[in-house]
Backbone as a ProteinNet text record, in pm:
[ID]
protein_1_A
[PRIMARY]
XXXXXXXXXXXXXXXXXXXXXXXXXXXXXXXXXXXXXXXXXXXXXXXXXXXXXXXXXXXXXXXXXXXXXXXXXXXXXXXXXXXXXXXXXXXXXXXXXXXXXXXXXXXXXXXXXXXXXXXXXXXXXXXXXXXXXXXXXXXXXXXXXXXXXXXXXXXXXXXXXXXXXXXXXXXXXXXXX
[TERTIARY]
-1050.2	-935	-867.5	-900.6	-844	-753.2	-819.1	-812.8	-671.6	-629.4	-530.7	-390.1	-409.6	-344.9	-278.7	-300.4	-289.7	-167.3	-197.9	-106	8.3	36.6	207.7	311.9	453.4	551.9	572	638.2	715.3	809.6	915	1046.6	1009.7	991.1	955.7	1118.3	1134	1277.7	1213.5	1070	1025	866.6	841.7	659.2	694.6	712.2	695.9	638.9	637.5	655.4	525.3	421.5	338.9	185.6	92.1	-58.6	-150.6	-218.2	-331.8	-468.6	-558.6	-707.2	-769.3	-786.7	-852.6	-1015.4	-960	-1118.2	-1266	-1218.6	-1360.8	-1329.5	-1187.3	-1176.4	-1120.5	-1080.6	-1002.3	-864.8	-800.4	-605.5	-525	-467.2	-384.4	-241.5	-150.3	-28.9	104	149.4	219.8	342.4	357.6	464.7	395	280.7	242.5	302.9	313.4	375.3	510.5	614.5	737.2	764.1	875.1	891.4	813.3	744.9	690.3	747	734.8	739.4	644.1	637.1	490.6	474.3	403.7	361.9	291	258.3	188.6	145.4	64	2.5	-155.6	-130.5	-267.2	-387.6	-498.7	-570.8	-715.2	-755.8	-887.8	-982.2	-1116.5	-1200.5	-1256.1	-1232.1	-1292.7	-1166.1	-1053.9	-916	-895.9	-831.3	-793.7	-723.3	-637.6	-520.6	-621.1	-789.4	-821.7	-814.4	-811.5	-807.6	-711.8	-581.1	-484.4	-484.9	-608	-658.1	-682.5	-722.1	-693.6	-569.5	-522.6	-331.8	-292.2	-301.6	-274.9	-281	-417.7	-446.6	-422.9	-430.6	-320.2	-155	-102.5	-10.5	22.8	-88.7	-76.1	-66	-184.3	-213.3	-95.9	-17.7	110.8	232.1	257.5	354.2	295.9	178	112.6	169.4	199.4	276.8	405	445.2	640.8	642.7	558.1	561.8	542.3	458.6	426.9	304.3	279.2	141.6	93.7	-38.6	-28.5	-113.7	-86.8	-140.4	-179.2	-375.5	-390.2	-433.2	-407	-465.5	-522.1	-689.4	-753.3	-750.2	-752.3	-754.2	-794.5	-840	-949.6	-859.3	-715.5	-646.7	-622.4	-655.6	-627.3	-765.8	-795.3	-921.2	-1033.8	-1038.3	-1165.8	-1228	-1101.7	-1143.4	-1178.8	-1159.8	-1216	-1334.5	-1455.9	-1529.4	-1576.8	-1603.7	-1640.2	-1648	-1741.6	-1649.9	-1624.9	-1563.7	-1466.7	-1573.8	-1661.4	-1777.1	-1817.5	-1834.8	-1835.9	-1726.4	-1589	-1445.8	-1444.1	-1504.7	-1474.2	-1565.4	-1689.8	-1840.2	-1706.9	-1692	-1656.4	-1535.4	-1450.7	-1326.6	-1354.3	-1437.8	-1465.9	-1546.8	-1649.9	-1751.4	-1692.1	-1621.7	-1557.5	-1456	-1339	-1216.4	-1173.7	-1300.2	-1223.1	-1153.2	-1096.6	-955.8	-1021.8	-861	-870.1	-717.2	-684.3	-533.6	-580.9	-518.2	-523.4	-551.8	-701.7	-747	-747.8	-729.9	-670	-781	-822	-883.4	-856.9	-971.7	-933.2	-843.3	-772.3	-642	-595.3	-501.7	-456.9	-341.9	-315.4	-151.4	-70.7	-98.3	-62.9	-154.8	-71.5	-159.8	-150.8	-200.9	-188.6	-254.9	-308.6	-341.9	-280.8	-196.3	-89.4	-87	-82.2	-101.1	65.3	77.7	220.6	299.5	264.3	314.8	315.7	236.6	287.5	391.8	408.4	495.3	609.8	640.8	727.5	798.8	682.8	691.8	780.3	712.6	707.5	904	880.6	1008.6	1138.5	1115.3	1166.2	1268.3	1175.6	1224.8	1378.6	1398.7	1508.7	1468.2	1339.3	1298.5	1197.8	1222	1155.4	1112.8	1006.4	946.4	759.9	687	559.9	509.8	441.3	317	230.7	233.8	239.3	70.8	53.2	-96.5	-182.8	-291	-328	-229.1	-251.7	-137.1	-43.3	31.2	203.1	195.2	335.3	351.2	456.6	533.6	618.1	616.6	748.8	811.3	907.7	809.3	913	956.1	1109.9	1182.1	1099.6	1132.8	1134.1	1120.5	1233.4	1288.7	1169.2	1063.3	1017.6	1076.1	1212.8	1299.5	1220.5	1219.5	1112.8	1259.6	1226.9	1347.3	1315.5	1200.1	1199	1040.9	1010.5	902.5	923.8	761.2	686.3	566.8	611.9	479.2	370.6	239.2	118.9	107.2	190.7	154.2	231.5	329.4	404.5	295.8	324.9	192.8	230.1	119.1	175.1	251.9	204	300.4	369.7	415.5	556.6	561.9	390.3	422.2	455	485.1	558.2	683.2	759.9	874.3	996.5	971.2	1037.7	991	1050.5	949.8	1071.5	1114.9	1174	1097.5	963.7	903.4	904.8	919.9	913.1	1050.3	1156.8	1273	1297.2	1262.4	1268	1220.4	1081.5	1041.8	1092.2	1133.8	1240.7	1353.4	1358	1496.8	1499.9	1372.2	1320.7	1303.7	1181.6	1145.3	1258.2	1343.8	1382.8	1319.7	1406.2	1336.3	1206.3	1164.3	1052.9	1158.5	1098.6	1141.1	1054
-702.2	-612.3	-703.2	-825.7	-873.6	-1002.6	-1062.4	-1208.7	-1195.7	-1026	-1011.9	-999.7	-966.1	-947.5	-1101.6	-1195.9	-1335.4	-1381.3	-1265.5	-1333.6	-1317.6	-1243.4	-1232.6	-1315.8	-1337.9	-1400.6	-1379.1	-1426.5	-1336.1	-1254.3	-1308.7	-1212.9	-1192.7	-1088.9	-1101.1	-1045.3	-1081.5	-1044.1	-937	-961	-881.8	-824.1	-803.5	-768.7	-886.3	-1017.1	-1104.7	-1158.6	-1151.7	-1284.5	-1319.4	-1185.5	-1200	-1228.3	-1256.4	-1257.8	-1206	-1131.3	-1048.9	-1099	-1006.4	-1069.9	-965.6	-1016.6	-921.4	-797.9	-738.5	-658.1	-729.6	-911	-982	-1088.8	-1028.8	-1169.3	-1234.6	-1245.1	-1400.9	-1418.6	-1478.4	-1465.5	-1484.5	-1367	-1388	-1341.7	-1442.7	-1426.5	-1340.4	-1260.2	-1144.2	-1189.7	-1317	-1417.2	-1439.8	-1418.2	-1438.4	-1316.8	-1210	-1093.8	-1095.2	-1181.7	-1258.9	-1219.4	-1157.8	-1115.9	-969.2	-945.7	-810.3	-649.5	-572.5	-430.1	-381.7	-354.9	-313.7	-190.6	-92.7	-16.6	-24.9	14.6	-11.8	86.2	122.2	276.6	219	324.5	295.3	441.7	415.5	449.9	493.3	594.1	651.7	683.6	677.4	741	840.3	912.5	1047.7	1149.4	1156	1232	1317.6	1422.8	1522.7	1450	1358.1	1274.9	1200.4	1185.7	1050.8	1027.8	1163.4	1182.3	1091.2	1070.9	980.9	867.6	769.2	685.7	648.4	819	783.5	799.5	843.2	815.9	682.6	651.1	538.3	387.8	407.3	330.7	324.8	474	495	444.6	441.5	437	259.1	205.6	37.3	25.2	69.9	52.1	54.4	126.5	168.8	92.2	69.3	-69.4	-185	-262.3	-371	-496.9	-446.1	-556.9	-521.9	-473.7	-486.8	-577.2	-603.7	-639.1	-553.7	-431.2	-369.7	-385.2	-410.2	-433.6	-308.9	-272.9	-155.8	-249.2	-225.7	-281.9	-201.7	-175.6	-54	-156.3	-21.8	-99.8	38.5	43.8	87	103.1	227	256.5	399.5	413.8	463.1	509.9	522.2	579.2	788.9	799.5	973.2	1030.6	1065.9	1201.6	1062.1	958.2	880.6	917.3	921.2	903.4	805	692.3	579.6	487.4	561.9	493	378.9	336.7	236.4	69	3.7	-133.1	-136.8	-300.4	-352.7	-341.2	-374.3	-407.3	-237.3	-140.5	-16.5	73.1	-5.3	43.4	-33	-107.7	-237.8	-99.9	-121	13.7	98.5	136.5	314.3	325.3	266.8	223	211.4	111.6	54.3	141.7	200.5	308.2	418.3	498.4	621.9	608.3	564.5	559	432.8	318.2	233	203.2	151.6	77.1	-61.6	-149.6	-273.3	-355.6	-239.5	-272.2	-357.7	-447.7	-525.7	-391	-410.3	-345.2	-482.2	-436.5	-548.4	-465.3	-581.7	-557.5	-436.7	-384.6	-265.8	-295.8	-226.4	-231.9	-135	-158.2	-66	4.8	156.3	113.1	204.9	254.7	304.6	264	311.4	247.8	128.6	84.2	-50.1	-136.2	-101.4	-218.8	-234	-194.3	-191.4	-302.6	-308.9	-455.9	-468.7	-623	-642.5	-580.4	-583.7	-522.8	-399.5	-293.5	-186.9	-194.8	-240.4	-289.8	-283.8	-405.8	-409.9	-264.7	-194.6	-78.4	24.4	31.5	177.6	100.8	11.4	5.4	-75.8	-189	-261.9	-250.5	-190.4	-179.3	-73.4	-68.5	18.8	158.2	242.1	356.8	349.7	336.4	331.8	454.1	454.1	602.6	601.8	662.8	619.4	656.2	621.1	676.3	786.7	881.4	1028.5	1064.2	1046.8	1029.4	924.4	945.8	870.7	839.3	776.8	770.1	788.2	743.5	756.2	602	601.2	519.2	456.8	286.7	255.4	138.5	181.1	95	19.5	-146	-260.4	-302	-360.6	-444.3	-576.9	-607.6	-767.3	-883.2	-879.6	-915	-903	-823.1	-788.7	-673.6	-625.5	-565.7	-364.3	-316.9	-226	-100.2	-16.2	77.6	202.4	202.3	364.5	402.3	514.4	566.4	698.4	726.2	839.8	906.2	1010.8	1051.7	1125.5	1110.6	1158.5	1256.6	1380.1	1487.3	1442.3	1319.8	1302.5	1207	1275.8	1200.3	1099.3	1020	825	888.2	950.1	935.9	1055.1	1066.7	1176.9	1340.3	1361.7	1521.2	1617.4	1600.6	1718.5	1729.9	1853.8	1867.3	1742.9	1734.9	1585.8	1472.4	1420.7	1334.2	1179.9	1182.4	1113.5	968	948.7	823.7	766.5	854.7	790.5	787.1	797	817.8	607.1	661.1	513.2	409	403.5	307.5	293.8	388.9	362	253.6	291.3	220.5	68.3	62.8	-54.6	-173.5	-116	-213.2	-128.1	-263	-235.2	-244.4	-84.6	-133.4	17.1	56.9	192.9	308.3	365.6	486.3	614.6
1171.7	1152.6	1264.2	1318	1442	1402.4	1296.7	1229.2	1166.7	1093.9	1019.5	1120.5	1233.5	1321.3	1344.8	1375.6	1405.5	1217.4	1176.3	1018.2	971.4	1094	1044.3	1110	1069.1	1101.7	1288.2	1367.2	1482.5	1445	1350.2	1300.9	1161.6	1072.9	945.7	896	797	704	592.5	564.3	456.3	456.8	316	349.3	253	211.4	162.8	246.5	343.7	471.8	541.1	507.3	577.3	508	563.1	472.6	556.1	458.7	470.6	465.5	445.1	378.3	287.6	186.1	76.6	111.2	24.2	67.7	114.5	7.5	42.9	159.9	284.6	381.4	339.3	217.8	192.4	218.3	299.8	303.5	222.6	164.9	73.9	103.7	140.3	136.7	39.1	114.9	23.6	-60.3	1.6	-102.8	-225.5	-290.2	-401.1	-475.5	-452.2	-502.9	-538.4	-525.1	-558.9	-653.7	-727.7	-828.4	-863.5	-804	-816.5	-734.8	-843.5	-728	-706.1	-531.5	-474.9	-500.1	-456.1	-396.2	-300.2	-146.8	-48.6	18	22.9	77.9	158.8	247.3	381.3	296.8	259.7	239.3	320	296.7	322.2	194.6	230.4	124.9	169.6	302.3	311.4	309.6	293.1	306.7	142.3	217.9	70	-25.9	7.2	-56.6	-144.6	-56	-202.2	-348.6	-436.3	-519.7	-580.3	-515.1	-545.6	-592.4	-517	-642.2	-727.1	-845.3	-961.7	-1031.6	-974.9	-1016.1	-1007.2	-909.3	-874	-973.7	-976.8	-1053.7	-1220.8	-1254	-1344.5	-1358.6	-1268.9	-1252	-1275.1	-1161.2	-1215.7	-1363.1	-1403.3	-1546.4	-1611.3	-1582.3	-1720.6	-1671.2	-1544.8	-1534	-1499.5	-1456.7	-1483.4	-1496.4	-1696.6	-1786.7	-1754.7	-1656.7	-1660	-1461.3	-1413.8	-1313.9	-1225.8	-1179.8	-1113.9	-1038.5	-901.9	-820.9	-714.2	-666.9	-587.5	-518.6	-438	-245.1	-157.1	-168	-69.3	22.3	144.7	294.3	350.9	341.8	417.8	534	649.6	764	785.9	959.6	991.8	1141.9	1085.1	1217.1	1247.1	1113.6	1082.9	1009.9	1175.8	1140.3	1107.7	1113.7	1098.7	970.4	880.2	737.7	644.8	749.3	680.5	786.1	803.1	865.1	770.7	660.3	589.9	627.6	576.4	610.9	474.5	478.6	328.5	257.9	238.7	134.8	84.8	193.8	108.6	55.1	99.1	69	-90.3	-106.3	-236.7	-357.8	-276.8	-399.4	-403.5	-304.7	-326.8	-462.5	-442.8	-486.6	-659	-662.3	-806.7	-882.5	-780.2	-876.7	-940.2	-791.3	-787.1	-872.7	-866.5	-962.5	-1001.6	-1020.7	-1127.6	-1097.7	-972.4	-945.9	-968.2	-1020.8	-1042.1	-994.1	-890.7	-825.5	-719.8	-617	-502.7	-385.1	-318.3	-213.5	-107.6	35.9	92.7	241.7	329.6	433.7	523	540.3	646	754.6	776.5	884.2	1000.5	1130.1	1184.2	1151.4	1140.1	1033.1	1174.7	1298.3	1396.3	1528.5	1650.4	1813.1	1816.9	1902.5	1951.3	1946.4	1818.4	1722.3	1610.6	1566	1456.2	1421	1257.3	1208.6	1212.1	1181.3	1218.5	1070.7	971.3	841.6	846.2	900.5	971.4	997.5	1167.8	1270.1	1151.6	1119.9	1010.8	953.6	882.4	776.3	830.3	977.3	1058	1141.8	1143.3	1267.5	1269.6	1129.3	1083.5	953.2	872.1	741.2	744.2	584.4	641.9	589.2	595.5	606.7	737.9	881	937.3	983.5	1057.6	1157.6	1107.7	1171.4	1188.8	1094.6	1010.2	925.2	972.7	878.1	913	882.4	767.3	762.1	634	604.9	454.3	359.9	303.1	136.9	184.1	278	264.2	167.9	136.8	19.6	54.4	11.7	106.1	-100.5	-149.4	-282.5	-230.2	-269.9	-260.6	-323.2	-366	-436.4	-494.6	-590.9	-650.6	-552.1	-419.5	-360.4	-202.8	-239.6	-83.2	-11.3	-42.9	55.3	41.8	137	123.9	23.3	-75.1	-142.3	-113.5	-19	-35.6	-16.7	86.5	143.6	92.8	64.8	27.4	76.7	161.9	244.6	135.4	204.2	155.2	27.9	17.4	-58.4	-216.1	-223.8	-314.4	-401.8	-547.3	-618	-687.6	-732.4	-741.1	-858.4	-974.2	-1119.4	-1113.8	-975.6	-992.4	-1027.5	-1037.5	-1129.1	-1075.7	-929.8	-835.6	-904	-842.8	-910.2	-859.7	-729.3	-669.4	-717.8	-838.7	-906.7	-849.3	-721.5	-662.7	-664.9	-661.5	-695.1	-794.3	-931.8	-1054.5	-1058.1	-1032.9	-1029.6	-1000.2	-842.9	-736	-872.9	-935.2	-980.4	-1148.8	-1196.1	-1321.1	-1245.5	-1124.7	-1151.2	-1085.9	-1051.5	-1006.9	-1083.6	-1206.6	-1282.8	-1436.3	-1446.2	-1575.5	-1714.4	-1777.8	-1911.3	-1914.1	-1796.1	-1806.8	-1812.8	-1872.2	-1970.5	-1928.3
[MASK]
+++++++++++++++++++++++++++++++++++++++++++++++++++++++++++++++++++++++++++++++++++++++++++++++++++++++++++++++++++++++++++++++++++++++++++++++++++++++++++++++++++++++++++++++++

């Protein structure tokens, strides 16, 4: 986790300015997602919201051809619900939920060791505020600007009565109905 902390610029203008490590530990500049709509989520394998991996995968499969990507960032900040190693997380997600979207190395999303990406998301983005729990979601537009923030209970496919998340996806991805 410590190596990731050095990977962010001193003053970020958006999500695409950060470099993260993939779940395999390889550096990945988020600028490679330029022109894509992103959903950034802090995840955990032992959380009541963990089944959202399944609906996140369905959402990704539905919209990936229109430039939509899901970026999962495992974190052990809430109730120690992500005690696994990166290798164990990768196996869990691919085996149990058949995930094909991008999962990154485990990071911290709050506290003294908060990753710079999450410092940006919680302090400098248009939707500041602490991460409240696992599976909080940030929707990022094609230019790398945070367009919306959704709390953990919001279903990734917008099946709840407050389908704001789906409305934002439809707004950001032209042609989605």
